[in-house]
N, C-alpha and C positions, 0 to 999 in steps of 0.2 A: 517720655521721646523715642527715644531710642534702644530701651527694652522692649518697651511695648511694636515698634515697630520689626524690630529681632522676630520674640515671638509671632509675633505675622508672617514674617517667610515665613518661620518653618515650621506652623503648624497645616498653614493654608496651602494652598496650594494648587488650587485652581481657581478657576475668571471667580464664581460668585462662590459666598462663602452662605457656605451653610450652618446650619442650627448644632448639628454634632463636631461638626470645629469646633464653630464659638460654646459650647461646653467643656467644651480643651483649652479655651486661652480661659490656662487662671490669672497669669500675666495683667490681663484685661479687666477679671472679674475684681481682681487686686485694689487695681487704677479706681474701677467705679464707686466700692465698696468709703478708701478713702476721701474721696472729690464726695460723697455723699457726707459722710463723717463732719467733714471741717468745712463741708458747704448744706446742708440740710434747703429742700421745697420748701420748708416750713418754715419757720425757729421751733414755734408749737405748736404743739397739737390740738387739739380740740380742751373743751378742760372735757375732764371726767367728773362726776359728783358721786360725791362719802353715802354711800349705802347705810351706815350707822361711824360712832362718829370710836375710831384707833389712833392709835397711837403707830407712826411713821419715825423712825432712825430719833426717838425726843420731841418730839413737836404732834401738841390737840394735835389732832386734825376733825374737824364735825361736822358733826351728819353736816346730810348736805350741798356741803360748801364742796363750791368750785374750788378744783387742781391741775389745774396750766400744769405740764409737762415739758422745760426747756430743752430739746431737740438738739438746741445752738450750743447753749452750753457742755451740754450731754458730751459730747463729739471736741472739749477745750478743757477736759477734767486731767486734773493730773493724777489723782485718782484713779481713771475706766487706763491715764495711754500712757506711757514714755513719751519723751517727748513732744506733747498734745500740739503745736503751736505749727510741726512742720508736717507738708507734703513728702509721705512715707506710706507707703503702696506691698511695698514687704515689711510691716506689718497683718496683712492677710496672706501672707502665704504660708501657706498650713496649717493655715490658725481653721474654724469652726463656725468662727464669725459669721453673724451673719446681719438680716435686714429685715427677714422674710419674719418679723414681731416675736421670736421668740426671744433674743439675744434680746438686755434690758442698754447693753451700755450701748449701739447701734439698735433706732426706731426712726429715723429718717422718712417711712411711710405708715409710720403709727405699731400699732397689734391691735390684739384680740377680734371683737368684731368690727370692733373701728378702721380694719390696717387701711388703711388706698384700696381700692376693687380693683383697680386698674396694675399693681403693682405686676407681676405676668409674665402682658406684654410689657405695659413703657418699659421693663428689664431690658426683656428682647431688644425692642427695638431699639435701646441706647444703645448697649455690645452692639449688634448691628452697625450703626449709625458709624458711635465715633470707632472700633473697626472700618472700618468700607472707607471712613474721610483719612483715618488712621495715611492706611494700604497703597490710597488710591494720589495721593495730595500728602508735599511737606507742610509746615502751620510754618508763617512767620509772622513776628511783625511790623506793620509801617514804616517805614524806614527807614531800619536794621534796630528799633531801640532793641536795648539788653531787658528778658524775661526776670531777667532778678530781679527791677525794678520796676516792676510790677503792681500798682495799687488791689492788692490783696482783700481791701476794708467790700467787709459787708452793709448793706439798705434793706435796714428790716420797715416790711412793712405784711400784711398775712402772709405772701412771701418774701419768704429771700431774694433777690436780686446782690448783683454787683452795684456798688455803689460806683465806679467808674466804667461802662461800659465796658466789654473786652475787643478786641479789634483782632482781626486775621487775616494777613495775605495766604492765604494758597496758591501754589504752584503743583502743578499738574505734574507728578510723576514718571518717569522711561519704563517704557514698558520691560525694558529689566529688570532694575529694582524693585517691582510689581510684584511678580511671580518670580518662585520658584523655580 
């Protein structure tokens, strides 16, 4: 969080955050990618149908078989990620990996013809909201709880949710802390 706040302070020196400024916030973008790697909005992509019998990684896939892509497991796969269970946005700094459907290690919104149509506007919204909330407020847990003891387990369903809902307390930052 402190790295994100520092980046915002260094890169955004106007009252309103612009799209141009958002594009320069590399740590914010890495932070969001890391969050979607660990907690994709949908754990299983809609089923795909095998057009013909084929072999994939020594598995025989029969024609017309329904194939589910487990995006949640891919984000935790030690063959794809170093230290996969730790939250480490730095893994995306200086990385070309993106979640726009071309990099198969990171597919929280699908790929190809079935990629989420709201992806471009949704991501811009997430970037702007997260940047604004981080810039304007100090975040805390109720009763001074220790953030390292948060239950980060997921509750599976059509959409992925936290098993224990997150409760945050926002306190408005002083004007001198917000703008450079």
